Residue frames as a rotation matrix with the C-alpha (Angstrom) as fourth column:
MET 1
0.812 -0.018 0.583 98.81
0.466 -0.580 -0.667 100.17
0.350 0.814 -0.463 79.99
THR 2
0.083 -0.872 -0.482 102.37
0.882 -0.161 0.443 101.52
-0.464 -0.462 0.756 80.21
THR 3
0.963 0.238 0.125 102.92
0.268 -0.878 -0.396 105.25
0.016 0.415 -0.910 79.71
THR 4
0.295 -0.915 0.275 106.09
0.624 -0.034 -0.781 107.17
0.724 0.402 0.561 78.96
ALA 5
0.160 -0.229 0.960 106.05
-0.486 -0.865 -0.125 109.96
0.859 -0.447 -0.250 81.59
LEU 6
0.333 -0.107 -0.937 107.62
0.673 0.723 0.157 108.97
0.660 -0.683 0.313 84.88
ASP 7
-0.095 -0.322 0.942 107.74
-0.490 -0.808 -0.326 111.19
0.866 -0.493 -0.081 87.98
TYR 8
-0.181 -0.033 -0.983 108.63
0.558 0.819 -0.130 109.05
0.810 -0.572 -0.130 90.95
ARG 9
-0.956 -0.268 0.117 108.42
0.076 -0.614 -0.785 112.08
0.282 -0.742 0.608 93.27
ALA 10
-0.218 0.954 0.206 104.64
-0.692 -0.300 0.656 111.86
0.688 0.001 0.726 93.18
ASN 11
0.604 0.285 -0.744 105.04
0.309 0.777 0.549 108.86
0.735 -0.561 0.381 95.50
ARG 12
0.706 -0.274 0.653 106.17
-0.595 -0.729 0.338 110.25
0.383 -0.628 -0.678 98.85
LEU 13
0.805 -0.450 0.387 108.04
0.041 0.692 0.720 107.13
-0.592 -0.564 0.576 99.85
LEU 14
0.441 -0.641 0.628 110.15
0.897 0.301 -0.322 107.24
0.017 0.705 0.709 96.69
ALA 15
0.650 -0.141 0.747 110.56
0.144 -0.942 -0.303 111.01
0.746 0.304 -0.592 96.91
ALA 16
0.875 -0.286 0.390 112.32
-0.470 -0.310 0.827 110.58
-0.115 -0.907 -0.406 100.26
PHE 17
0.716 -0.648 0.262 115.06
0.630 0.760 0.157 108.34
-0.301 0.052 0.952 98.79
ALA 18
0.088 -0.798 -0.596 118.51
-0.133 -0.603 0.787 109.75
-0.987 0.010 -0.159 98.18
PRO 19
0.502 0.133 -0.855 119.25
-0.812 -0.267 -0.518 110.45
-0.297 0.954 -0.026 94.48
GLU 20
-0.493 -0.782 -0.381 121.89
-0.861 0.503 0.080 107.71
0.130 0.367 -0.921 94.30
ASP 21
-0.709 0.308 0.635 119.40
-0.100 0.847 -0.522 105.18
-0.698 -0.433 -0.570 95.69
ILE 22
0.362 0.930 -0.062 116.52
-0.166 -0.001 -0.986 106.03
-0.918 0.367 0.154 93.36
GLU 23
0.080 -0.413 -0.907 118.91
-0.977 -0.215 0.012 105.99
-0.200 0.885 -0.420 90.38
ARG 24
-0.866 -0.422 0.267 119.34
-0.391 0.906 0.163 102.24
-0.311 0.037 -0.950 90.89
TRP 25
-0.382 0.821 0.424 115.58
0.328 0.550 -0.769 101.73
-0.864 -0.155 -0.479 90.50
LEU 26
-0.038 0.477 -0.878 114.71
-0.568 -0.733 -0.373 104.08
-0.822 0.485 0.299 87.64
PRO 27
-0.658 -0.225 -0.718 115.61
-0.750 0.275 0.601 101.66
0.062 0.935 -0.350 84.80
HIS 28
-0.968 0.231 -0.094 113.31
0.240 0.966 -0.100 99.04
0.067 -0.120 -0.991 86.31
PHE 29
-0.527 0.810 -0.256 110.12
-0.048 -0.329 -0.943 101.10
-0.849 -0.485 0.212 86.69
ASP 30
-0.717 0.509 0.476 107.04
0.566 0.025 0.824 100.83
0.407 0.860 -0.306 84.50
LEU 31
-0.859 0.499 -0.115 104.36
-0.341 -0.725 -0.599 103.50
-0.382 -0.475 0.793 84.85
LEU 32
-0.737 0.666 0.119 100.85
0.647 0.642 0.410 102.04
0.196 0.380 -0.904 84.71
ASP 33
-0.773 0.626 0.097 97.59
-0.633 -0.771 -0.070 103.94
0.031 -0.116 0.993 84.28
LEU 34
-0.904 0.332 -0.270 94.89
0.327 0.943 0.067 101.67
0.276 -0.028 -0.961 85.70
PRO 35
-0.266 0.901 0.344 91.09
-0.346 -0.422 0.838 101.87
0.900 0.104 0.424 86.03
ILE 36
-0.283 0.313 0.907 89.07
-0.953 0.020 -0.304 101.40
-0.113 -0.949 0.293 89.17
GLY 37
0.710 0.602 0.367 88.53
-0.604 0.787 -0.123 97.73
-0.362 -0.135 0.922 89.97
CYS 38
0.440 -0.622 -0.648 91.77
-0.498 0.431 -0.752 96.53
0.747 0.654 -0.120 88.36
VAL 39
0.985 -0.097 0.145 93.20
-0.061 0.588 0.807 93.62
-0.164 -0.803 0.573 90.37
LEU 40
0.344 -0.934 -0.090 96.95
-0.909 -0.308 -0.280 93.91
0.233 0.178 -0.956 90.98
CYS 41
-0.739 -0.560 -0.375 97.27
-0.448 0.824 -0.347 90.53
0.503 -0.088 -0.860 92.68
GLU 42
0.359 0.884 -0.301 95.02
-0.418 0.440 0.795 87.75
0.835 -0.159 0.527 93.88
PRO 43
0.578 -0.111 0.809 95.13
-0.785 0.195 0.588 85.95
-0.222 -0.975 0.026 97.26
HIS 44
0.482 -0.485 0.729 98.04
-0.038 0.820 0.571 83.49
-0.875 -0.303 0.377 97.57
GLU 45
0.913 -0.216 0.346 99.39
0.367 0.065 -0.928 84.56
0.177 0.974 0.139 94.19
ARG 46
0.117 -0.954 -0.277 103.15
0.940 0.017 0.341 84.95
-0.321 -0.300 0.898 94.14
ARG 47
0.827 0.152 -0.541 104.08
0.100 -0.987 -0.126 88.64
-0.553 0.050 -0.832 94.17
THR 48
0.267 -0.731 0.628 106.31
0.961 0.253 -0.114 89.28
-0.076 0.634 0.770 91.17
HIS 49
-0.304 -0.318 0.898 106.13
0.466 -0.872 -0.150 93.08
0.831 0.373 0.413 91.44
ALA 50
-0.373 0.244 -0.895 105.75
0.784 -0.433 -0.445 95.90
-0.496 -0.868 -0.030 93.93
TYR 51
0.031 0.508 0.861 103.51
0.804 -0.524 0.280 98.88
0.593 0.684 -0.425 93.11
PHE 52
-0.665 -0.294 -0.687 104.11
0.639 -0.700 -0.319 102.47
-0.387 -0.651 0.653 94.18
PRO 53
0.323 0.869 0.374 100.92
0.946 -0.288 -0.147 104.53
-0.020 0.401 -0.916 93.66
THR 54
-0.862 -0.502 0.074 101.31
0.506 -0.862 0.040 108.12
0.043 0.072 0.996 92.50
THR 55
-0.711 0.691 0.134 97.67
-0.675 -0.723 0.148 109.10
0.199 0.014 0.980 91.87
ALA 56
-0.021 0.708 -0.706 95.88
-0.188 0.690 0.699 105.75
0.982 0.147 0.119 92.29
VAL 57
-0.248 0.004 0.969 94.66
-0.967 0.066 -0.247 104.32
-0.065 -0.998 -0.013 95.60
VAL 58
-0.361 0.005 -0.933 94.75
-0.333 0.933 0.134 100.57
0.871 0.359 -0.335 96.24
SER 59
0.367 0.538 0.759 92.66
-0.926 0.132 0.354 98.54
0.090 -0.832 0.547 98.68
MET 60
-0.803 -0.519 -0.294 94.02
-0.437 0.847 -0.303 95.44
0.406 -0.115 -0.907 100.37
ILE 61
0.108 0.983 0.148 90.99
-0.964 0.067 0.256 93.17
0.242 -0.171 0.955 100.68
TYR 62
-0.845 -0.277 0.457 90.56
-0.415 0.879 -0.235 89.91
-0.337 -0.388 -0.858 102.56
MET 63
-0.211 0.758 -0.617 88.27
-0.827 0.197 0.526 87.48
0.520 0.621 0.586 100.75
MET 64
-0.260 0.234 0.937 86.23
-0.715 0.605 -0.350 84.89
-0.649 -0.761 0.010 102.66
ASP 65
-0.931 -0.098 0.353 85.40
0.096 0.864 0.494 81.43
-0.353 0.494 -0.795 101.28
ASN 66
-0.144 0.974 0.178 81.72
0.789 0.221 -0.574 82.42
-0.598 0.058 -0.800 101.09
GLY 67
-0.026 0.070 0.997 82.47
0.892 -0.450 0.055 85.43
0.452 0.891 -0.050 98.89
ALA 68
0.927 0.319 -0.199 82.26
0.376 -0.779 0.502 88.06
0.005 -0.540 -0.842 101.63
SER 69
0.012 -0.953 0.304 85.08
0.781 -0.181 -0.597 90.59
0.624 0.244 0.742 101.83
ALA 70
0.916 0.179 -0.358 86.48
0.362 -0.750 0.553 93.42
-0.170 -0.637 -0.752 103.91
GLU 71
0.518 -0.752 0.408 89.25
-0.021 -0.488 -0.873 95.94
0.855 0.443 -0.268 103.42
VAL 72
0.646 -0.369 -0.668 92.17
0.764 0.311 0.566 95.54
-0.001 -0.876 0.483 105.82
ALA 73
-0.130 -0.686 -0.716 94.28
0.456 -0.682 0.571 98.48
-0.880 -0.252 0.401 104.58
VAL 74
0.907 0.327 0.266 94.41
0.394 -0.435 -0.810 101.22
-0.149 0.839 -0.523 101.98
VAL 75
-0.064 -0.995 -0.078 97.59
0.675 -0.100 0.731 102.26
-0.735 -0.006 0.678 100.15
GLY 76
0.931 0.337 0.138 98.18
0.333 -0.634 -0.698 105.45
-0.148 0.696 -0.703 98.21
ARG 77
0.656 -0.675 0.336 101.00
0.020 -0.430 -0.903 107.81
0.754 0.599 -0.269 97.36
GLU 78
0.546 -0.435 0.716 102.44
-0.836 -0.331 0.437 107.45
0.047 -0.838 -0.544 100.86
GLY 79
0.038 -0.473 0.880 103.58
-0.579 0.707 0.405 103.87
-0.814 -0.525 -0.247 100.32
PHE 80
-0.495 -0.249 -0.833 103.64
-0.843 0.371 0.390 100.74
0.212 0.895 -0.393 98.22
VAL 81
0.680 0.681 0.272 101.87
-0.693 0.718 -0.062 97.46
-0.237 -0.146 0.960 97.59
GLY 82
0.609 -0.473 -0.637 104.12
-0.194 0.689 -0.698 94.42
0.769 0.549 0.327 97.84
VAL 83
0.322 -0.472 0.821 105.34
-0.947 -0.175 0.271 94.03
0.016 -0.864 -0.503 101.41
SER 84
0.807 0.009 0.590 105.43
-0.141 0.974 0.179 90.25
-0.573 -0.228 0.787 100.94
ALA 85
0.805 -0.565 0.183 107.97
0.345 0.194 -0.918 90.72
0.483 0.802 0.351 98.14
LEU 86
0.319 -0.684 0.656 110.11
-0.638 -0.667 -0.386 92.88
0.701 -0.295 -0.649 100.41
LEU 87
0.144 -0.188 0.972 109.99
-0.951 0.247 0.188 90.34
-0.276 -0.951 -0.144 103.25
SER 88
-0.730 -0.463 -0.502 110.48
-0.636 0.729 0.253 87.31
0.249 0.504 -0.827 100.98
GLY 89
-0.447 0.643 0.621 107.04
-0.429 0.456 -0.780 86.00
-0.785 -0.615 0.072 101.95
GLY 90
-0.938 -0.017 0.346 106.07
0.272 0.584 0.765 85.27
-0.215 0.811 -0.544 98.37
SER 91
-0.447 0.860 0.246 102.34
0.240 -0.149 0.959 85.88
0.861 0.488 -0.140 98.76
THR 92
-0.923 0.311 0.226 99.59
-0.320 -0.295 -0.900 87.02
-0.214 -0.903 0.372 101.13
PRO 93
-0.603 0.760 0.241 95.94
0.741 0.646 -0.182 85.95
-0.294 0.069 -0.953 101.56
ASN 94
0.006 0.598 -0.801 94.77
0.161 -0.792 -0.590 89.40
-0.987 -0.125 -0.101 100.43
ARG 95
0.201 0.125 0.972 93.62
0.980 -0.024 -0.200 90.76
-0.002 0.992 -0.128 97.08
ALA 96
-0.509 -0.388 -0.768 95.01
0.350 -0.909 0.227 94.13
-0.787 -0.153 0.598 95.96
VAL 97
0.070 0.680 0.730 92.46
0.996 -0.010 -0.087 96.16
-0.052 0.733 -0.678 93.96
VAL 98
-0.887 -0.312 0.340 92.64
0.368 -0.923 0.115 99.66
0.277 0.227 0.933 92.50
GLN 99
-0.197 0.823 -0.532 90.08
0.891 -0.076 -0.447 101.66
-0.408 -0.563 -0.719 94.48
THR 100
0.584 0.281 -0.762 90.70
-0.037 -0.928 -0.371 105.05
-0.811 0.245 -0.531 92.84
ALA 101
0.760 -0.263 0.594 91.76
0.650 0.324 -0.688 105.07
-0.012 0.909 0.417 89.19
GLY 102
0.833 -0.521 -0.185 95.17
-0.504 -0.853 0.133 106.53
-0.227 -0.018 -0.974 88.47
GLN 103
0.495 -0.752 -0.435 98.84
-0.417 0.234 -0.878 105.81
0.762 0.617 -0.198 88.04
LEU 104
0.863 -0.345 0.369 101.26
-0.205 0.430 0.879 103.46
-0.462 -0.835 0.300 89.79
LEU 105
0.122 -0.892 -0.434 104.93
-0.959 0.007 -0.284 102.70
0.257 0.451 -0.855 89.34
ARG 106
0.976 0.212 0.050 105.59
-0.217 0.960 0.177 98.96
-0.010 -0.184 0.983 88.99
LEU 107
0.083 -0.993 0.083 108.89
-0.989 -0.093 -0.119 97.53
0.126 -0.072 -0.989 90.17
PRO 108
0.276 -0.019 -0.961 110.08
-0.218 0.973 -0.082 93.90
0.936 0.232 0.264 89.82
ALA 109
0.971 0.197 0.134 110.23
-0.175 0.207 0.962 92.11
0.162 -0.958 0.236 93.16
HIS 110
0.549 -0.816 -0.181 113.81
0.811 0.572 -0.121 91.04
0.202 -0.081 0.976 92.62
VAL 111
-0.057 -0.542 0.838 114.89
0.181 -0.831 -0.526 94.69
0.982 0.122 0.145 92.83
LEU 112
0.598 0.321 0.734 113.53
-0.645 -0.350 0.679 94.82
0.475 -0.880 -0.002 96.37
GLN 113
0.951 -0.264 -0.160 115.43
0.307 0.855 0.418 91.66
0.027 -0.447 0.894 97.17
VAL 114
0.134 -0.941 0.311 118.66
0.625 -0.163 -0.764 93.40
0.769 0.296 0.566 96.18
GLU 115
0.099 -0.040 0.994 117.93
-0.479 -0.877 0.013 96.09
0.872 -0.478 -0.106 98.79
ILE 116
0.965 0.219 0.148 117.63
-0.240 0.495 0.835 93.40
0.109 -0.841 0.530 101.45
ASP 117
0.599 -0.797 -0.077 121.13
0.781 0.603 -0.164 92.22
0.177 0.039 0.983 100.58
ARG 118
-0.058 -0.638 0.768 122.51
0.353 -0.732 -0.582 95.76
0.934 0.237 0.268 100.53
GLY 119
0.037 0.168 -0.985 121.06
0.999 -0.027 0.033 96.67
-0.021 -0.985 -0.169 103.94
SER 120
-0.674 -0.382 0.632 120.73
0.546 -0.834 0.077 100.20
0.498 0.397 0.771 102.60
ALA 121
-0.903 0.365 -0.227 118.87
-0.119 -0.720 -0.684 103.28
-0.413 -0.590 0.694 103.81
VAL 122
-0.480 0.745 -0.463 116.20
-0.735 -0.053 0.676 102.40
0.479 0.665 0.573 101.24
MET 123
-0.372 0.290 -0.882 115.60
0.289 0.939 0.187 99.10
0.882 -0.185 -0.433 103.01
ARG 124
-0.839 0.023 -0.544 115.28
0.538 -0.119 -0.835 100.80
-0.084 -0.993 0.087 106.38
ARG 125
-0.770 0.593 -0.235 112.71
-0.573 -0.805 -0.155 103.25
-0.282 0.015 0.959 105.07
LEU 126
-0.339 0.652 -0.678 110.71
-0.515 0.474 0.714 100.49
0.787 0.592 0.175 103.40
LEU 127
-0.520 0.109 -0.847 110.66
0.595 0.758 -0.267 98.63
0.613 -0.643 -0.459 106.70
ARG 128
-0.919 0.239 -0.313 109.42
0.094 -0.639 -0.763 101.74
-0.383 -0.731 0.565 108.52
TYR 129
-0.518 0.773 -0.366 106.62
-0.827 -0.342 0.447 101.96
0.221 0.534 0.816 105.99
THR 130
-0.368 0.350 -0.862 105.82
0.024 0.930 0.367 98.31
0.930 0.114 -0.351 106.64
GLN 131
-0.814 0.063 -0.578 105.50
0.581 0.128 -0.804 99.05
0.023 -0.990 -0.141 110.35
ALA 132
-0.792 0.549 -0.267 103.10
-0.473 -0.829 -0.299 101.92
-0.385 -0.111 0.916 109.58
LEU 133
-0.386 0.652 -0.652 101.04
-0.667 0.290 0.686 99.68
0.637 0.700 0.323 107.31
LEU 134
-0.551 0.140 -0.822 100.81
0.449 0.880 -0.152 97.02
0.703 -0.453 -0.548 110.03
THR 135
-0.913 0.258 -0.316 99.51
0.154 -0.500 -0.852 99.69
-0.377 -0.827 0.417 112.40
GLN 136
-0.543 0.747 -0.382 96.75
-0.840 -0.481 0.253 100.47
0.005 0.458 0.889 109.92
VAL 137
-0.352 0.389 -0.851 95.82
-0.212 0.853 0.477 96.78
0.912 0.349 -0.218 109.59
CYS 138
-0.724 0.018 -0.689 95.72
0.617 0.462 -0.637 96.30
0.307 -0.887 -0.345 113.37
GLN 139
-0.874 0.394 -0.283 93.75
-0.141 -0.764 -0.630 99.49
-0.465 -0.511 0.723 113.96
THR 140
-0.486 0.721 -0.495 91.23
-0.738 -0.035 0.674 98.49
0.468 0.692 0.549 111.31
ALA 141
-0.413 0.297 -0.861 90.60
0.315 0.934 0.170 95.25
0.855 -0.201 -0.479 113.19
VAL 142
-0.820 0.079 -0.568 90.15
0.546 -0.191 -0.815 97.13
-0.172 -0.979 0.113 116.47
CYS 143
-0.811 0.512 -0.284 87.83
-0.535 -0.845 0.005 99.66
-0.237 0.156 0.959 114.83
ASN 144
-0.435 0.657 -0.616 85.66
-0.452 0.432 0.780 96.98
0.778 0.618 0.109 113.27
ARG 145
-0.445 0.210 -0.871 85.24
0.620 0.773 -0.131 95.32
0.646 -0.598 -0.474 116.66
HIS 146
-0.483 0.090 -0.871 84.64
0.841 -0.231 -0.490 98.30
-0.245 -0.969 0.036 118.93
HIS 147
-0.769 0.142 -0.623 83.27
-0.115 -0.990 -0.084 101.25
-0.628 0.007 0.778 116.94
SER 148
0.189 0.979 0.078 80.07
0.066 0.066 -0.996 102.08
-0.980 0.193 -0.052 115.10
LEU 149
0.100 -0.073 0.992 79.54
0.956 0.283 -0.075 101.89
-0.276 0.956 0.098 111.36
ASP 150
0.958 0.240 0.158 79.15
0.273 -0.934 -0.231 105.68
0.092 0.265 -0.960 111.28
GLN 151
0.589 -0.803 -0.087 82.66
-0.459 -0.421 0.782 105.97
-0.665 -0.421 -0.617 112.72
HIS 152
-0.009 -0.558 0.830 83.99
0.523 0.705 0.479 103.30
-0.852 0.438 0.286 110.32
LEU 153
0.526 0.303 0.795 82.66
0.850 -0.203 -0.486 105.29
0.014 0.931 -0.364 107.38
CYS 154
0.978 -0.206 -0.039 84.20
-0.200 -0.973 0.115 108.54
-0.062 -0.105 -0.993 108.62
ARG 155
0.267 -0.930 0.253 87.54
-0.218 0.198 0.956 106.79
-0.939 -0.310 -0.150 109.15
TRP 156
0.044 -0.210 0.977 87.43
0.787 0.610 0.096 105.27
-0.616 0.764 0.192 105.68
LEU 157
0.814 0.319 0.485 86.56
0.560 -0.652 -0.511 108.57
0.153 0.688 -0.709 104.00
LEU 158
0.840 -0.531 -0.108 89.37
-0.425 -0.769 0.478 110.40
-0.337 -0.356 -0.872 105.79
LEU 159
0.060 -0.833 0.551 91.92
0.120 0.554 0.824 107.73
-0.991 0.016 0.133 104.87
MET 160
0.253 0.099 0.962 90.86
0.940 0.209 -0.268 108.09
-0.227 0.973 -0.040 101.23
LEU 161
0.973 0.166 0.161 91.00
0.201 -0.952 -0.231 111.90
0.115 0.258 -0.959 101.32
ASP 162
0.553 -0.829 -0.076 94.55
-0.292 -0.278 0.915 111.75
-0.780 -0.484 -0.396 102.67
ARG 163
-0.242 -0.686 0.687 95.59
0.339 0.603 0.722 109.90
-0.909 0.407 0.086 99.51
ILE 164
0.015 0.283 0.959 93.98
0.998 -0.069 0.004 112.00
0.067 0.957 -0.283 96.77
ASP 165
-0.912 -0.316 -0.264 94.00
0.322 -0.947 0.019 115.66
-0.256 -0.067 0.964 95.69
ASP 166
-0.573 0.804 0.158 90.24
-0.161 -0.299 0.941 115.99
0.804 0.514 0.301 95.65
ASP 167
-0.758 0.421 0.498 87.25
-0.566 -0.044 -0.824 116.15
-0.325 -0.906 0.271 97.98
SER 168
0.346 0.889 -0.299 85.20
-0.924 0.268 -0.274 113.89
-0.164 0.371 0.914 95.71
LEU 169
-0.659 -0.490 0.571 85.23
-0.425 0.869 0.255 110.11
-0.621 -0.075 -0.780 95.53
ALA 170
-0.117 0.584 -0.803 83.87
-0.897 0.286 0.338 108.02
0.427 0.760 0.490 92.68
MET 171
-0.971 -0.237 0.016 82.37
-0.201 0.786 -0.585 105.29
0.126 -0.571 -0.811 94.81
THR 172
-0.096 0.974 -0.207 79.11
-0.354 0.161 0.921 103.36
0.930 0.162 0.330 94.93
GLN 173
0.230 0.271 0.935 77.47
-0.973 0.036 0.229 102.22
0.029 -0.962 0.272 98.15
GLU 174
0.982 0.103 -0.155 78.00
-0.116 0.991 -0.074 98.62
0.146 0.091 0.985 97.03
MET 175
0.265 -0.960 -0.089 81.74
0.198 0.144 -0.969 99.23
0.944 0.240 0.229 96.81
ILE 176
-0.263 -0.332 0.906 81.87
-0.745 -0.526 -0.410 100.91
0.613 -0.783 -0.109 100.23
ALA 177
0.646 0.577 0.499 79.84
-0.762 0.528 0.376 98.07
-0.047 -0.623 0.781 101.75
SER 178
0.840 -0.398 -0.369 82.33
0.207 0.864 -0.460 95.57
0.501 0.310 0.808 100.32
MET 179
-0.106 -0.938 0.330 85.25
-0.086 -0.322 -0.943 97.53
0.991 -0.128 -0.046 101.76
LEU 180
-0.345 0.022 0.938 83.70
-0.875 -0.369 -0.313 97.80
0.339 -0.929 0.147 105.22
GLY 181
-0.910 -0.030 -0.413 82.32
0.025 0.992 -0.127 94.27
0.413 -0.126 -0.902 105.23
VAL 182
-0.666 0.742 -0.071 78.71
-0.018 -0.112 -0.994 95.34
-0.746 -0.661 0.088 105.89
ARG 183
-0.074 0.747 0.660 75.35
0.906 0.327 -0.268 95.39
-0.416 0.578 -0.702 104.11
ARG 184
-0.657 -0.152 0.739 74.68
0.598 -0.701 0.388 98.08
0.459 0.697 0.551 101.50
GLU 185
0.376 0.896 0.237 71.59
0.471 -0.405 0.784 99.20
0.798 -0.183 -0.574 103.41
SER 186
0.556 -0.247 -0.793 73.76
0.784 -0.159 0.600 99.92
-0.274 -0.956 0.106 106.44
VAL 187
-0.609 -0.789 0.081 76.06
0.753 -0.544 0.372 102.10
-0.249 0.287 0.925 104.35
THR 188
-0.288 0.601 0.746 73.03
0.518 -0.557 0.649 103.96
0.805 0.573 -0.151 102.98
GLU 189
0.716 0.606 -0.348 71.83
0.590 -0.258 0.765 104.71
0.374 -0.753 -0.542 106.51
ALA 190
0.187 -0.736 -0.651 75.26
0.796 -0.275 0.539 105.92
-0.576 -0.619 0.534 107.66
ALA 191
-0.710 -0.468 0.527 75.76
0.701 -0.537 0.468 108.05
0.064 0.702 0.709 104.53
LEU 192
0.098 0.842 0.531 72.35
0.551 -0.490 0.676 109.65
0.829 0.226 -0.511 104.93
LYS 193
0.681 0.081 -0.727 73.24
0.714 -0.292 0.636 110.66
-0.161 -0.953 -0.257 108.50
LEU 194
-0.332 -0.891 -0.311 76.40
0.703 -0.453 0.548 112.38
-0.629 -0.037 0.777 107.29
GLN 195
-0.633 0.176 0.754 74.51
0.614 -0.478 0.628 114.02
0.471 0.860 0.195 104.45
GLY 196
0.471 0.882 -0.023 71.82
0.663 -0.336 0.669 115.23
0.582 -0.330 -0.743 106.84
ALA 197
0.527 -0.366 -0.767 74.52
0.652 -0.404 0.641 116.79
-0.545 -0.838 0.026 108.99
GLY 198
0.973 -0.093 -0.212 75.92
-0.202 -0.788 -0.581 118.62
-0.113 0.609 -0.785 105.95
VAL 199
0.241 -0.945 0.223 79.22
-0.326 0.137 0.935 116.73
-0.914 -0.298 -0.275 106.07
ILE 200
-0.806 -0.461 0.371 78.93
0.166 0.425 0.890 114.98
-0.568 0.779 -0.266 102.70
SER 201
0.092 0.812 -0.576 76.80
-0.855 -0.232 -0.464 115.12
-0.511 0.535 0.673 99.58
TYR 202
-0.661 -0.303 0.686 75.96
-0.040 0.927 0.372 111.75
-0.749 0.218 -0.625 98.09
ARG 203
0.375 0.736 -0.564 74.59
-0.838 0.009 -0.545 110.95
-0.396 0.677 0.620 94.68
ARG 204
0.907 0.083 0.413 74.76
-0.011 0.985 -0.174 107.64
-0.421 0.153 0.894 92.93
GLY 205
0.655 -0.709 0.263 78.36
0.714 0.466 -0.523 106.67
0.249 0.530 0.811 92.34
ARG 206
-0.190 -0.749 0.635 79.88
0.362 -0.655 -0.664 109.78
0.913 0.103 0.396 93.90
ILE 207
0.562 0.246 -0.789 80.56
0.827 -0.190 0.530 111.21
-0.019 -0.950 -0.311 97.37
ASP 208
0.056 -0.504 0.862 81.55
0.222 -0.835 -0.503 114.86
0.973 0.220 0.065 97.81
VAL 209
-0.065 -0.162 -0.985 83.04
0.996 0.055 -0.075 115.75
0.067 -0.985 0.158 101.19
LEU 210
0.434 0.367 0.823 81.69
0.393 -0.899 0.193 119.17
0.811 0.239 -0.535 102.13
ASP 211
0.626 -0.151 0.765 83.08
-0.676 -0.594 0.436 119.44
0.388 -0.790 -0.474 105.66
ARG 212
0.052 -0.693 -0.719 86.27
0.055 0.721 -0.691 117.55
0.997 -0.003 0.075 106.43
ARG 213
-0.761 -0.325 0.562 86.34
-0.481 -0.299 -0.824 119.01
0.436 -0.897 0.071 109.93
GLY 214
0.177 0.915 0.362 82.89
-0.983 0.146 0.112 117.54
0.049 -0.376 0.925 110.46
LEU 215
0.623 -0.051 -0.780 84.25
-0.170 0.965 -0.199 114.09
0.763 0.257 0.593 109.56
GLU 216
-0.412 -0.899 -0.150 87.16
0.033 0.150 -0.988 114.54
0.911 -0.412 -0.032 111.96
LEU 217
-0.532 0.290 0.795 84.79
-0.825 -0.387 -0.411 115.44
0.188 -0.875 0.445 114.79
ARG 218
0.509 0.855 0.099 82.72
-0.861 0.505 0.062 112.30
0.004 -0.117 0.993 114.19
VAL 219
0.318 -0.434 -0.843 85.50
-0.316 0.790 -0.525 109.78
0.894 0.433 0.114 113.57
CYS 220
0.979 -0.044 -0.197 86.78
0.193 0.494 0.848 107.41
0.060 -0.868 0.493 116.24
GLU 221
0.592 -0.805 -0.040 90.31
-0.478 -0.391 0.786 107.54
-0.649 -0.446 -0.617 117.66
CYS 222
0.435 -0.430 0.791 91.52
0.511 0.841 0.177 104.93
-0.741 0.327 0.586 115.14
TYR 223
0.798 -0.119 0.591 92.02
0.513 -0.380 -0.770 107.44
0.316 0.917 -0.242 112.34
GLY 224
0.793 -0.494 0.357 94.24
-0.566 -0.814 0.132 109.65
0.226 -0.307 -0.925 114.51
VAL 225
0.515 -0.608 0.604 96.29
-0.233 0.578 0.782 106.68
-0.825 -0.544 0.156 115.70
VAL 226
0.495 -0.291 0.819 97.02
0.771 0.581 -0.260 105.58
-0.401 0.760 0.512 112.13
ARG 227
0.819 -0.155 0.552 97.79
0.265 -0.752 -0.604 109.07
0.508 0.641 -0.575 110.83
ALA 228
0.764 -0.542 0.348 100.10
-0.633 -0.526 0.568 109.82
-0.125 -0.655 -0.745 113.76
GLU 229
0.439 -0.613 0.656 102.04
0.094 0.758 0.645 106.59
-0.893 -0.222 0.390 113.25
TYR 230
0.601 -0.215 0.770 102.53
0.798 0.110 -0.592 107.28
0.042 0.970 0.238 109.54
GLU 231
0.816 -0.284 0.503 103.82
-0.148 -0.945 -0.293 110.74
0.559 0.165 -0.813 110.33
ARG 232
0.699 -0.578 0.421 106.10
-0.510 0.010 0.860 109.46
-0.501 -0.816 -0.288 113.11
LEU 233
0.319 -0.560 0.764 107.67
0.349 0.820 0.455 106.82
-0.881 0.121 0.457 110.89
LEU 234
0.039 -0.218 0.975 107.62
0.988 0.157 -0.005 108.53
-0.152 0.963 0.222 107.48
GLY 235
-0.929 -0.328 -0.169 107.16
0.310 -0.943 0.125 112.26
-0.200 0.063 0.978 108.02
PRO 236
-0.435 0.806 -0.401 104.19
-0.377 -0.568 -0.732 114.60
-0.818 -0.168 0.551 107.39
THR 237
-0.424 0.377 0.823 101.46
0.715 0.698 0.048 113.23
-0.556 0.609 -0.566 105.11
GLY 238
0.572 0.755 -0.320 100.08
0.424 -0.606 -0.673 116.59
-0.702 0.249 -0.667 104.05
């Protein structure tokens, strides 16, 4: 669904561009309002567009041959989906799925290719974002190997909160289990621990974060590493 209103400043990556740079892109943008679960691109599908979330949040999910899945990164208003288009890679083995319903700006991939040829400040900033995203992917792998599910859940919740203007998430335990690559029963146990500690309130299909500081005290170092790298490369996220 394409809408008429267009405020690129709601995406922090775009908001940091110089006016003369963003002017080149404005005629090419489409503003999409997408529901939760909408698939932006499938594994190994050629990327024809890049997506710059403004209010939506997108999960990058790796799909196994047996149907199992796990989230490798989350993208919100701080960045964009479509690094393979920027780097001329064509496709990736990941699926991009809208995790939080909202709006995204869609840009044809060939516009990114022009920036490669220009060697502009836009290109340099997009590459810095790519480095930050790679840090998130790597840290997710480390976290999954070395930290507890309780810590994974806290990290995931904090990453989501950083990308929305709300303390509530419309999210079922089945969806969280799919993102974390674990059994639903394990998510239930971890969520109940956080609820018992007064950090979250959970009811079917919705999580309300009551104590963000409590999440930060329980999370592993991985969340801080990722947040610090985004701020170093792109500026404050708050």
